[in-house]
N, C-alpha and C positions, 0 to 999 in steps of 0.2 A: 670068585666073589666079587660082587656087585659093589659093594660098598666097603672097600679095605680100611676106611679111617675109622669105620664102626668098630672093629677091636680095639684099637688104640683108645678111642672115647670110653669104651665100656669099661676098659682097664683102668683107665684114669678115675673113673667115676667110683669104681669098685675101691681102689687104694686109698681114695680120699675119705672114704666112709669107714676104713679101718681106724681103730683108735690108736695103734702103734706099729704102722706099716714098716716094712724092712727097706733100706734104701734100694734102688733100681741096680739091676745086675746087667749093666752095659758089656758090649765087646771090648776087646783089646784096641787100642791105648786107652780108651774111657774109662776102664775099671781102677786104674790108678788116680782117678779125681776123687775129691772128698765128699762123695754123695751125703753122708749124713748132715755135713754142714750146709749143702746146698739144700737139702729137705728143711732144715731150721730155718734159714735165711728165706727161701722161697716158698715153703709149704709144699706139701705132697704132690700137687699137681704141678706145681712149677719145677721140682726136680724131675718128675717122670717126663714133663714136656721137653726139658732140656736132654734128658736121656734118649728120648725117640731122635730128637733133632742130631743129637751129636751120631747117633747110630746111622742116620740118613746120610750125613756129610761124610763119614767114615766110609760108607758103603761107595759114594759117589767118586771120593778120592781114589780108591782100590780100583775103580772102573777106569778112571784116568789113568792110573798108572799102568794097567794092562796095555790100555791103547797106545801110550808112549812107547812100551816096550815093542809091541807088534809094529808100531812105525819106524823104529831105530833099527830093526831087522831087515 
């Protein structure tokens, strides 16, 4: 895919045009956060942005943990 951020931007715009969108469904451990409150406080786009950002952070942390395990062996 030439522009991977296009899918995220398109999804944000689609979700912001919904009259009553569902809260984002992020992976564990982010699924335990109160996304309905975040959506109320920051709006649909803000909550979706935080969900995507959290997903990136969680993925990066998992990659770091794998590298630490490999280094320790």
